[in-house]
C-alpha positions, 0 to 999 in steps of 0.5 A: 470176211467176218460178218458184222452181230449187230447188222450182218453185213458179211464185209472185208473190213470188220473189225472185233472189239475186246471187252474187259470181261474177256468177250468179242465183238465183230462190227463193220462200223463203228455205229454198230459196234455204238448201239451194241455195247454203248451203254444207255442213260438211265434217265433219258435214253441215249446211248451214252458215247461220250464220257457220260458221269457214273454216279451209285454204279449206275450211268447218266449222259450227262450231270442234269440226268445224274440229278434227276434221279440220284438226288443226293449223290446226284447233286454234286455232278457237275458239267463242265460245258457252258462253265467259264472258269475264273 
């Protein structure tokens, strides 16, 4: 058994996540993994669980947030949600 590094639960079904940098984290659920590892949108402060967007090395949850902060390069970001092909 191992202990979740976020909530401290000692659980027989914990799992490890290995990051690109080589760090190893132990969690008992995806909720704890997201809480610890998901980046935070630099505009609205929400955890980015989906793809998100990166502009100038900064992470945003969507094109709207990127455009609100990174006015020049963010203006090029477009969300696909709601867009219909012609």
